[in-house]
DSSP file (Angstrom, degrees, kcal/mol; ACC not computed):
  #  RESIDUE AA STRUCTURE BP1 BP2  ACC     N-H-->O    O-->H-N    N-H-->O    O-->H-N    TCO  KAPPA ALPHA  PHI   PSI    X-CA   Y-CA   Z-CA
    1    1 A X              0   0    0      0, 0.0    28,-0.7     0, 0.0    29,-0.4   0.000 360.0 360.0 360.0 -31.2   92.1  107.2   89.6
    2    2 A X        -     0   0    0     25,-0.1     2,-0.3    26,-0.1    24,-0.0  -0.465 360.0 -12.7  92.3-172.9   91.3  108.5   86.1
    3    3 A X  S    S-     0   0    0     -2,-0.1    25,-1.4     1,-0.1     2,-0.4  -0.514  72.2-122.8 -76.5 133.3   89.6  107.0   83.1
    4    4 A X  E     +A   27   0A   0     -2,-0.3    23,-0.3    23,-0.2    53,-0.2  -0.596  35.0 170.0 -76.1 126.1   89.2  103.2   83.6
    5    5 A X  E     +     0   0A   0     21,-3.0     2,-0.3    -2,-0.4    48,-0.2   0.515  63.5  22.0-116.5 -12.3   90.8  101.1   80.8
    6    6 A X  E     -A   26   0A   0     20,-1.6    20,-3.0    47,-0.2     2,-0.4  -0.967  57.0-170.2-160.1 141.4   90.7   97.5   82.0
    7    7 A X  E     -A   25   0A   0     -2,-0.3     2,-0.5    43,-0.3    18,-0.2  -0.993   3.6-166.6-134.7 125.4   88.5   95.7   84.6
    8    8 A X  E     -A   24   0A   0     16,-2.8    16,-2.0    -2,-0.4     2,-0.2  -0.958  16.2-163.2-111.9 120.5   89.2   92.1   85.8
    9    9 A X        -     0   0    0     -2,-0.5    14,-0.2    14,-0.2     3,-0.1  -0.582  23.4 -94.9-104.8 165.1   86.2   90.6   87.7
   10   10 A X        -     0   0    0     12,-0.2     2,-0.3    -2,-0.2    -1,-0.2  -0.092  51.8 -83.2 -68.3 175.9   86.0   87.6   90.0
   11   11 A X    >   -     0   0    0      1,-0.1     3,-2.5     4,-0.1    31,-0.2  -0.615  48.6-101.2 -77.4 137.0   85.0   84.2   88.9
   12   12 A X  T 3  S+     0   0    0     -2,-0.3    31,-0.2     1,-0.3     3,-0.1  -0.376 112.4  19.5 -56.6 128.2   81.3   83.4   88.7
   13   13 A X  T 3  S+     0   0    0     29,-1.8    -1,-0.3     1,-0.3     2,-0.2   0.486  90.5 149.9  85.2   3.5   80.4   81.3   91.8
   14   14 A X    <   -     0   0    0     -3,-2.5    28,-2.8    27,-0.1     2,-0.6  -0.484  46.3-129.3 -71.5 137.7   83.5   82.5   93.6
   15   15 A X  E     -C   41   0B   0     26,-0.2     2,-0.4    -2,-0.2    26,-0.2  -0.767  28.7-172.1 -80.3 118.9   83.2   82.7   97.4
   16   16 A X  E     -C   40   0B   0     24,-3.7    24,-2.9    -2,-0.6     2,-0.3  -0.924  12.8-151.3-114.9 139.8   84.3   86.0   98.8
   17   17 A X    >   -     0   0    0     -2,-0.4     3,-2.1    22,-0.2    19,-0.3  -0.759  45.0 -82.5 -96.1 157.7   84.8   87.0  102.4
   18   18 A X  T 3  S+     0   0    0     -2,-0.3    19,-0.2     1,-0.3    21,-0.1  -0.436 120.2  20.0 -63.9 124.3   84.4   90.6  103.4
   19   19 A X  T 3  S+     0   0    0     17,-1.8    -1,-0.3     1,-0.4     2,-0.1   0.316  90.3 135.4  96.3  -6.7   87.7   92.4  102.6
   20   20 A X  S <  S-     0   0    0     -3,-2.1    16,-2.6     1,-0.1    -1,-0.4  -0.469  71.9 -97.8 -69.9 145.1   88.9   89.8  100.1
   21   21 A X  E     + B   0  35A   0     14,-0.2    14,-0.3     1,-0.2    -1,-0.1  -0.489  52.3 170.4 -57.4 127.1   90.4   91.2   96.9
   22   22 A X  E     -     0   0A   0     12,-3.4     2,-0.3     1,-0.4   -12,-0.2   0.718  53.9  -2.1-119.0 -36.3   87.4   90.8   94.5
   23   23 A X  E     - B   0  34A   0     11,-1.7    11,-2.8   -14,-0.2     2,-0.4  -0.951  58.3-130.5-151.7 170.7   88.3   92.7   91.2
   24   24 A X  E     -AB   8  33A   0    -16,-2.0   -16,-2.8    -2,-0.3     2,-0.5  -0.995  18.3-166.4-130.4 130.9   91.1   94.7   89.7
   25   25 A X  E     -AB   7  32A   0      7,-3.1     7,-3.1    -2,-0.4     2,-0.4  -0.975   5.3-165.1-121.0 125.8   90.5   98.1   88.0
   26   26 A X  E     +AB   6  31A   0    -20,-3.0   -21,-3.0    -2,-0.5   -20,-1.6  -0.970   7.8 178.8-117.0 133.2   93.2   99.8   85.9
   27   27 A X  E     -A    4   0A   0      3,-3.5   -23,-0.2    -2,-0.4   -25,-0.1  -0.592  49.8 -93.9-116.0 178.3   93.3  103.3   84.7
   28   28 A X  S    S+     0   0    0    -25,-1.4   -26,-0.1    -2,-0.2   -24,-0.1   0.771 127.1  39.6 -65.7 -15.9   95.8  105.3   82.6
   29   29 A X  S    S-     0   0    0    -28,-0.7     2,-0.3     1,-0.3    -1,-0.2   0.803 124.5 -15.3-103.7 -31.7   97.3  106.3   85.9
   30   30 A X        -     0   0    0    -29,-0.4    -3,-3.5     2,-0.0     2,-0.4  -0.967  52.3-117.4-162.2 167.1   97.2  103.3   88.3
   31   31 A X  E     -B   26   0A   0     -2,-0.3     2,-0.4    -5,-0.3    -5,-0.2  -0.974  33.5-173.9-118.0 141.0   95.9   99.9   88.9
   32   32 A X  E     -B   25   0A   0     -7,-3.1    -7,-3.1    -2,-0.4     2,-0.3  -0.975  22.5-129.4-134.8 146.3   93.7   99.2   92.1
   33   33 A X  E     -B   24   0A   0     -2,-0.4     2,-0.4    -9,-0.2    -9,-0.2  -0.656  17.9-147.0 -85.6 148.2   92.2   96.3   93.8
   34   34 A X  E     -B   23   0A   0    -11,-2.8   -12,-3.4    -2,-0.3   -11,-1.7  -0.947  19.3-146.2-113.9 140.6   88.5   96.5   94.7
   35   35 A X  E     -B   21   0A   0     -2,-0.4   -14,-0.2   -14,-0.3     2,-0.1  -0.856  22.8 -97.5-109.5 144.1   87.6   94.6   97.9
   36   36 A X        -     0   0    0    -16,-2.6   -17,-1.8    -2,-0.3     3,-0.1  -0.320  24.3-159.5 -54.8 127.6   84.5   92.7   98.8
   37   37 A X  S    S+     0   0    0    -19,-0.2     2,-0.3   -18,-0.1    -1,-0.2   0.776  77.9  16.2 -81.4 -25.7   82.1   94.9  100.9
   38   38 A X  S    S-     0   0    0    -21,-0.1     2,-0.3   -20,-0.0   -19,-0.2  -0.881  85.2-101.7-139.9 169.9   80.3   91.7  102.2
   39   39 A X        +     0   0    0     -2,-0.3    33,-1.8    34,-0.2    34,-0.6  -0.734  65.6  92.7 -97.2 141.3   80.8   88.0  102.3
   40   40 A X  E    S-CD  16  71B   0    -24,-2.9   -24,-3.7    -2,-0.3     2,-0.5  -0.994  70.1 -60.1 165.8-171.2   79.0   85.8   99.8
   41   41 A X  E     -CD  15  70B   0     29,-2.1    29,-2.9    -2,-0.3     2,-0.5  -0.890  48.9-113.4-109.1 133.7   79.0   84.0   96.5
   42   42 A X  E     + D   0  69B   0    -28,-2.8   -29,-1.8    -2,-0.5    27,-0.3  -0.508  40.6 171.6 -63.0 114.4   79.4   85.9   93.2
   43   43 A X  E     +     0   0B   0     25,-1.8     2,-0.3    -2,-0.5    -1,-0.2   0.669  59.9  19.1-106.8 -22.4   76.0   85.4   91.5
   44   44 A X  E     - D   0  68B   0     24,-1.0    24,-2.5     2,-0.0     2,-0.3  -0.992  59.1-159.4-150.8 145.7   76.3   87.8   88.5
   45   45 A X  E     - D   0  67B   0     -2,-0.3     2,-1.1    22,-0.2    22,-0.2  -0.937  23.1-126.9-121.9 147.2   79.1   89.5   86.5
   46   46 A X    >>  +     0   0    0     20,-2.2     4,-1.5    -2,-0.3     3,-0.6  -0.783  28.0 175.7 -93.1  91.5   78.8   92.5   84.3
   47   47 A X  H 3> S+     0   0    0     -2,-1.1     4,-2.4     1,-0.2     5,-0.2   0.842  78.3  65.6 -64.9 -32.4   80.3   91.4   81.0
   48   48 A X  H 3> S+     0   0    0      1,-0.2     4,-2.0     2,-0.2    -1,-0.2   0.878 100.1  51.9 -58.5 -35.2   79.4   94.7   79.5
   49   49 A X  H <4 S+     0   0    0     -3,-0.6     6,-0.2     2,-0.2    -1,-0.2   0.936 109.7  48.0 -59.6 -49.6   81.9   96.3   81.9
   50   50 A X  H  < S+     0   0    0     -4,-1.5     3,-0.5     1,-0.2   -43,-0.3   0.907 113.4  46.8 -58.1 -41.4   84.6   94.0   80.9
   51   51 A X  H  < S+     0   0    0     -4,-2.4    -1,-0.2     1,-0.3     2,-0.2   0.800 131.4  21.1 -71.5 -34.1   84.0   94.6   77.3
   52   52 A X    ><  +     0   0    0     -4,-2.0     3,-2.3    -5,-0.2    -1,-0.3  -0.679  66.9 179.3-136.5  81.4   83.8   98.5   77.8
   53   53 A X  T >  S+     0   0    0     -3,-0.5     3,-1.3     1,-0.3     4,-0.3   0.615  72.5  79.8 -61.0 -11.8   85.6   99.5   81.1
   54   54 A X  T >> S+     0   0    0      1,-0.3     4,-2.8     2,-0.2     3,-0.7   0.602  74.1  79.3 -67.8 -12.3   84.8  103.1   80.4
   55   55 A X  H <> S+     0   0    0     -3,-2.3     4,-2.6    -6,-0.2     9,-0.3   0.826  81.3  65.7 -64.8 -27.7   81.3  102.3   81.8
   56   56 A X  H <4 S+     0   0    0     -3,-1.3    -1,-0.2    -4,-0.2    -2,-0.2   0.796 112.2  32.3 -58.7 -33.1   82.8  102.5   85.2
   57   57 A X  H X4 S+     0   0    0     -3,-0.7     3,-0.5    -4,-0.3    -2,-0.2   0.874 125.2  43.0 -82.6 -51.9   83.5  106.3   84.7
   58   58 A X  H 3< S+     0   0    0     -4,-2.8    -3,-0.2     1,-0.2    -2,-0.2   0.803 133.2  11.7 -74.2 -34.0   80.4  107.1   82.5
   59   59 A X  T ><> +     0   0    0     -4,-2.6     5,-2.8    -5,-0.2     3,-1.2  -0.403  69.8 152.8-142.1  58.2   77.7  105.2   84.2
   60   60 A X  T < 5S+     0   0    0     -3,-0.5    -2,-0.1     1,-0.3    -4,-0.1   0.797  81.9  44.5 -67.2 -23.3   78.9  104.0   87.7
   61   61 A X  T 3 5S+     0   0    0     -3,-0.1    -1,-0.3     4,-0.1    -5,-0.1   0.459 127.8  23.2 -99.4   0.3   75.5  104.0   89.2
   62   62 A X  T X 5S+     0   0    0     -3,-1.2     3,-0.8    -7,-0.2    -2,-0.1   0.303 134.9   0.7-129.3-102.9   73.8  102.2   86.1
   63   63 A X  T 3 5S+     0   0    0      1,-0.3    -3,-0.2    -8,-0.1    -7,-0.1   0.554 115.0  78.5 -78.0  -5.4   75.6  100.1   83.6
   64   64 A X  T 3 < +     0   0    0     -5,-2.8    -1,-0.3    -9,-0.3    -4,-0.1   0.128  63.0 128.3 -90.2  21.6   79.0  100.5   85.3
   65   65 A X    <   -     0   0    0     -3,-0.8   -16,-0.2     1,-0.1     3,-0.1  -0.338  46.9-151.9 -75.3 164.2   78.3   97.9   88.0
   66   66 A X        -     0   0    0      1,-0.4   -20,-2.2   -21,-0.1     2,-0.3   0.889  54.7 -35.3-100.1 -66.7   80.9   95.2   88.6
   67   67 A X  E     -D   45   0B   0    -22,-0.2    -1,-0.4   -58,-0.0     2,-0.3  -0.956  49.2-117.9-155.4 169.8   79.3   92.0   90.1
   68   68 A X  E     -D   44   0B   0    -24,-2.5   -25,-1.8    -2,-0.3   -24,-1.0  -0.863  20.9-154.1-112.6 149.1   76.5   90.8   92.4
   69   69 A X  E     -D   42   0B   0     -2,-0.3     2,-0.7   -27,-0.3   -27,-0.2  -0.992  13.9-139.0-127.5 132.6   77.1   88.8   95.6
   70   70 A X  E     -D   41   0B   0    -29,-2.9   -29,-2.1    -2,-0.4    -2,-0.0  -0.839  40.6-121.1 -84.7 116.6   74.5   86.5   97.2
   71   71 A X  E     -D   40   0B   0     -2,-0.7   -31,-0.2   -31,-0.2     3,-0.2  -0.146  25.1-167.2 -61.2 147.8   75.0   87.4  101.0
   72   72 A X  S    S+     0   0    0    -33,-1.8     2,-0.4     1,-0.3   -32,-0.1   0.597  87.5  25.4-100.5 -20.3   76.0   84.9  103.5
   73   73 A X    >   -     0   0    0    -34,-0.6     3,-1.9     1,-0.1     4,-0.3  -0.846  63.8-163.1-145.4 102.1   75.1   87.2  106.4
   74   74 A X  G >  S+     0   0    0     -2,-0.4     3,-1.2     1,-0.3     4,-0.4   0.695  85.7  73.2 -62.5 -18.6   72.5   89.9  105.9
   75   75 A X  G >  S+     0   0    0      1,-0.2     3,-1.3     2,-0.2     4,-0.3   0.758  81.9  73.4 -72.2 -22.9   73.7   91.8  109.1
   76   76 A X  G X  S+     0   0    0     -3,-1.9     3,-1.2     1,-0.3    -1,-0.2   0.755  83.9  65.8 -58.9 -22.0   76.8   92.8  107.1
   77   77 A X  G X  S+     0   0    0     -3,-1.2     3,-1.9    -4,-0.3    -1,-0.3   0.829  89.0  69.9 -65.6 -29.5   74.6   95.3  105.1
   78   78 A X  G <  S+     0   0    0     -3,-1.3    -1,-0.2    -4,-0.4    -2,-0.2   0.754  94.0  53.5 -56.2 -27.5   74.3   97.1  108.4
   79   79 A X  G <  S+     0   0    0     -3,-1.2    -1,-0.3    -4,-0.3     2,-0.2   0.416  92.0  92.9 -96.2   1.5   77.8   98.2  108.3
   80   80 A X  S <  S-     0   0    0     -3,-1.9     2,-0.4    -4,-0.2    -3,-0.0  -0.533  77.7-111.4 -93.5 163.6   77.7   99.8  104.7
   81   81 A X        -     0   0    0     -2,-0.2    -2,-0.1     4,-0.1     2,-0.1  -0.724  22.5-139.1 -92.8 137.5   76.9  103.4  104.0
   82   82 A X     >  -     0   0    0     -2,-0.4     4,-2.1     1,-0.1     5,-0.2  -0.319  39.9 -91.9 -81.1 179.6   73.7  104.5  102.3
   83   83 A X  H  > S+     0   0    0      1,-0.2     4,-2.4     2,-0.2     5,-0.2   0.923 126.3  49.7 -61.3 -41.5   73.8  107.2   99.6
   84   84 A X  H  > S+     0   0    0      1,-0.2     4,-1.6     2,-0.2    -1,-0.2   0.927 113.5  45.5 -63.2 -45.4   73.2  110.1  102.1
   85   85 A X  H  > S+     0   0    0      1,-0.2     4,-1.9     2,-0.2    -1,-0.2   0.836 113.5  50.7 -65.5 -31.7   75.9  108.8  104.5
   86   86 A X  H  X S+     0   0    0     -4,-2.1     4,-2.6     2,-0.2    -2,-0.2   0.911 110.0  49.9 -72.9 -40.8   78.4  108.3  101.5
   87   87 A X  H  X S+     0   0    0     -4,-2.4     4,-1.8    -5,-0.2    -2,-0.2   0.838 111.5  47.9 -70.3 -31.4   77.7  111.8  100.2
   88   88 A X  H  X S+     0   0    0     -4,-1.6     4,-1.8    -5,-0.2    -1,-0.2   0.879 110.3  53.9 -75.1 -35.8   78.3  113.3  103.7
   89   89 A X  H  X S+     0   0    0     -4,-1.9     4,-1.7     2,-0.2    -2,-0.2   0.920 108.7  47.5 -54.8 -49.5   81.5  111.2  103.9
   90   90 A X  H  X S+     0   0    0     -4,-2.6     4,-1.0     1,-0.2    -1,-0.2   0.901 108.5  55.9 -67.5 -37.1   82.8  112.6  100.6
   91   91 A X  H >< S+     0   0    0     -4,-1.8     3,-0.6     1,-0.2    -1,-0.2   0.891 104.5  53.3 -56.1 -40.2   81.9  116.2  101.8
   92   92 A X  H 3< S+     0   0    0     -4,-1.8    -1,-0.2     1,-0.2    -2,-0.2   0.834 104.1  55.3 -67.6 -33.2   84.1  115.7  104.8
   93   93 A X  H 3<        0   0    0     -4,-1.7    -1,-0.2    -5,-0.1    -2,-0.2   0.757 360.0 360.0 -64.3 -24.5   87.0  114.6  102.7
   94   94 A X    <<        0   0    0     -4,-1.0    -3,-0.2    -3,-0.6    -2,-0.1   0.333 360.0 360.0  91.6 360.0   86.6  117.9  100.8
C-alpha cells in the first residue's frame, strides 16, 4: 500500500457488523477500505492517527492503532488469527 497519508475513522459509538466498512486508509499509491473484524460498538478512536497518519506505518503495533470495538459476541474472537498464526499466514504468501 505504501506510506499512509490519510485515515478516516468511524464515528464514535457507531455500530459495526463484522465485515462492514469501518475505516478508509489512503496512501500515495491507493485508497483502501478497512473492514470490521468483529461486530460491536466503536468505543474509542485514535485521534493521534488521524492527526498523524504516518503512525500506521511507523508504529502499527503501538500508536498506530485505529479504533476499539466493544464486542457484541465474544465468540467472534475465535475466528481471528493470533500473532503466530498471522506470521505463518504471511510466510505462506511469500
